[in-house]
C-alpha positions as CSV (number, residue, x, y, z in Angstrom):
1,X,0.2,0.0,0.1
2,X,1.4,3.6,-0.9
3,X,1.7,6.1,1.9
4,X,-0.9,8.6,2.1
5,X,-0.8,11.2,4.7
6,X,-4.6,11.6,4.8
7,X,-4.9,7.9,6.2
8,X,-1.7,7.1,7.5
9,X,-1.3,10.0,9.9
10,X,2.4,9.4,10.7
11,X,4.1,11.6,12.8
12,X,7.7,12.9,12.9
13,X,9.6,12.8,16.0
14,X,12.0,15.2,14.5
15,X,12.5,18.8,15.6
16,X,11.1,21.1,13.2
17,X,13.7,23.4,11.4
18,X,16.5,21.8,13.3
19,X,20.0,21.3,11.2
20,X,20.5,17.6,12.0
21,X,24.1,17.9,10.3
22,X,25.0,20.6,13.5
23,X,27.8,19.8,15.2
24,X,26.8,18.0,18.5
25,X,26.1,14.4,20.1
26,X,22.9,12.3,19.0
27,X,21.7,9.3,20.9
28,X,20.3,6.9,18.5
29,X,18.3,3.6,18.6
30,X,17.6,1.3,15.4
31,X,15.5,-1.6,15.8
32,X,15.6,-4.8,13.6
33,X,12.2,-5.4,11.9
34,X,9.6,-7.1,14.0
35,X,12.0,-6.7,16.7
36,X,13.6,-10.2,15.6
37,X,16.9,-11.1,17.4
38,X,19.2,-11.2,14.4
39,X,22.5,-10.4,16.2
40,X,23.1,-12.6,19.0
41,X,21.9,-13.4,22.6
42,X,22.7,-12.1,26.2
43,X,24.8,-14.6,28.3
44,X,25.6,-13.6,31.9
45,X,25.0,-10.0,31.2
46,X,27.0,-9.8,28.1
47,X,26.0,-9.5,24.6
48,X,27.2,-12.4,22.6
49,X,27.5,-11.5,18.7
50,X,26.7,-14.1,16.2
51,X,27.9,-13.6,12.5
52,X,25.1,-11.2,11.8
53,X,25.9,-9.2,14.8
54,X,29.6,-9.1,14.0
55,X,28.6,-7.4,10.4
56,X,26.4,-5.2,12.3
57,X,29.3,-4.2,14.8
58,X,31.7,-3.7,11.6
59,X,29.7,-1.7,9.7
60,X,29.1,0.4,12.7
61,X,32.6,1.3,13.1
62,X,32.8,1.8,9.4
63,X,30.8,4.7,9.8
64,X,33.8,6.8,10.9
65,X,35.7,5.7,8.0
66,X,33.1,6.9,5.5
67,X,32.6,10.5,7.2
68,X,35.4,12.7,8.1
69,X,33.2,14.8,10.6
70,X,32.0,12.0,13.2
71,X,33.2,10.3,15.9
72,X,31.4,7.2,17.3
73,X,31.3,7.0,20.9
74,X,29.6,4.6,23.3
75,X,27.4,2.1,21.4
76,X,26.2,-1.7,21.7
77,X,24.6,-4.1,19.2
78,X,21.8,-5.7,21.2
79,X,20.1,-9.0,20.0
80,X,17.5,-6.8,18.3
81,X,18.5,-3.3,18.3
82,X,21.6,-0.9,18.4
83,X,22.1,2.0,20.6
84,X,24.8,4.5,19.6
85,X,25.7,7.9,20.2
86,X,27.3,9.8,17.4
87,X,29.4,13.1,17.4
88,X,29.1,15.4,14.7
89,X,32.6,17.3,15.0
90,X,32.1,19.7,12.1
91,X,29.0,20.9,10.2
92,X,29.9,20.4,6.8
93,X,26.8,22.3,5.5
94,X,27.8,25.7,4.0
95,X,24.5,27.0,4.5
96,X,23.4,28.8,7.8
97,X,21.6,26.6,10.4
98,X,18.7,28.8,10.1
99,X,17.7,28.0,6.7
100,X,15.9,24.6,5.8
101,X,18.6,24.0,2.8
102,X,21.6,21.5,3.8
103,X,23.6,18.9,2.3
104,X,21.7,15.7,3.3
105,X,24.4,13.3,3.1
106,X,25.7,15.0,6.3
107,X,23.1,14.7,8.6
108,X,22.2,12.2,11.3
109,X,19.6,10.6,8.9
110,X,22.1,10.1,6.2
111,X,24.4,8.5,8.4
112,X,21.8,5.9,10.1
113,X,20.4,5.2,6.3
114,X,24.1,4.3,4.9
115,X,24.5,2.2,8.2
116,X,21.2,0.4,7.6
117,X,21.8,0.1,4.0
118,X,25.3,-1.2,4.5
119,X,24.1,-3.9,6.7
120,X,21.2,-4.7,4.5
121,X,23.1,-5.3,1.6
122,X,25.6,-7.9,3.6
123,X,22.6,-9.5,5.4
124,X,20.2,-9.8,2.5
125,X,21.3,-12.9,0.9
126,X,20.8,-14.8,4.3
127,X,17.8,-12.9,5.6
128,X,16.3,-11.3,2.8
129,X,15.8,-7.2,2.5
130,X,13.6,-6.7,5.7
131,X,16.3,-6.3,8.6
132,X,15.5,-3.0,9.9
133,X,12.2,-1.3,11.6
134,X,11.3,1.7,9.4
135,X,12.9,5.0,11.0
136,X,15.0,5.2,14.2
137,X,14.9,7.0,17.3
138,X,17.1,9.9,17.9
139,X,17.7,12.2,20.9
140,X,19.9,15.3,20.7
141,X,22.1,15.5,23.8
142,X,22.4,18.8,25.0
143,X,24.8,18.6,27.9
144,X,27.2,16.4,29.8
145,X,25.0,14.9,32.4
146,X,22.6,13.7,29.7
147,X,25.4,12.5,27.7
148,X,26.8,10.4,30.8
149,X,23.3,9.2,31.7
150,X,22.7,7.7,28.2
151,X,26.5,6.4,28.1
152,X,25.9,4.4,31.2
153,X,22.3,3.2,29.8
154,X,24.1,1.9,26.8
155,X,26.9,0.4,28.8
156,X,24.4,-1.4,31.3
157,X,21.9,-2.4,28.5
158,X,22.9,-6.1,28.5
159,X,22.5,-6.4,32.3
160,X,18.9,-5.1,32.2
161,X,18.1,-7.1,28.9
162,X,14.9,-8.8,30.2
163,X,13.6,-5.5,31.6
164,X,14.1,-3.8,28.3
165,X,11.3,-2.5,26.3
166,X,12.9,-4.1,23.2
167,X,13.0,-7.4,24.9
168,X,11.5,-10.6,23.2
169,X,12.4,-13.9,24.5
170,X,12.5,-15.7,21.2
171,X,15.5,-17.6,19.7
172,X,18.3,-15.7,17.6
173,X,18.0,-16.2,14.0
174,X,21.5,-17.5,12.4
175,X,24.3,-18.9,14.1
176,X,26.6,-17.7,16.9
């Protein structure tokens, strides 16, 4: 079915008129389609990546090789999602941040699209092309206290997996 804004009523969580190519820290969460456990499992509070999880992990690290203006901070690949902090170190947008025009390849959205696409290309021969849930969650980190809380949440995510809102008790797809 084709998207129809009159019937589907999708709402954006993005801030209107915010330049998502701006320097700063961004917390992102990407979920697997249908919250399927594709990337491994939790064992004694530790994430154990399977072959698909290793691909997701390596492609996340490869983001920094593809874009000279980002740093990857704390992140974790979980069985059915990824949490990460991305820092844009330089706004490569030549336009003023008050204008709606920007180079889309330097936004958080472009970084996430590129990552999802790279992982999908590598996993599609094994899993088909429905790897990711549509869209992603992002939060602009505005101060050091917020950064520290989010980084701690990411670090402790495997310990609290069974209480996580993304937790689904189904076997992992693929091999460990």
